[in-house]
Phi, psi and omega in degrees: 000125183282159180288310182222115177292059175235157180293165185304322179309315188291325179294320177296311183297325176281333175288319180291327173292321178301316178301316183290313170307318174294312180300325178287324178292319174288334175286326178291318183289316172303316182304319187287335182283117180244135175288144181284138176288143182281144176289143174286173183291326179297314179300318178298318183294309187291330179282335175290312180301327185280314183285323178217076184296333187251009179282132187295330178285328163300311178295326172296315185287328176293326180289322181286335178272350182308303190295336171278329189284322191249005172240113186282355176261003177288342179089187180290162181288138175297159185297314189295325172291322169300322174296318179296314176301318182298311190288322181286333175291318180291326176291330185282313179294329178290318180301318183299318172294318178296319186289323172309313192274000000 
């Protein structure tokens, strides 16, 4: 018993069509994925101030960032301070999500 009682030519056409459809679906799926933009330092600072304005850790981080935010000659923010700010920001985001649900 044959799978489809058609000549070999039609199998080739249907296989090519199926391949094109699958390739189109994969390309459509990959094209729909857009990378999330990383938050800037200012956005992280504003979010931290909004989420936990009275937290001592928030005040400590803001005190450390003041020399870099308002002085253009201070240079870039140190990587260790940026890592600390990013880690605190992600932990605050997680806490906020947990508190909401």
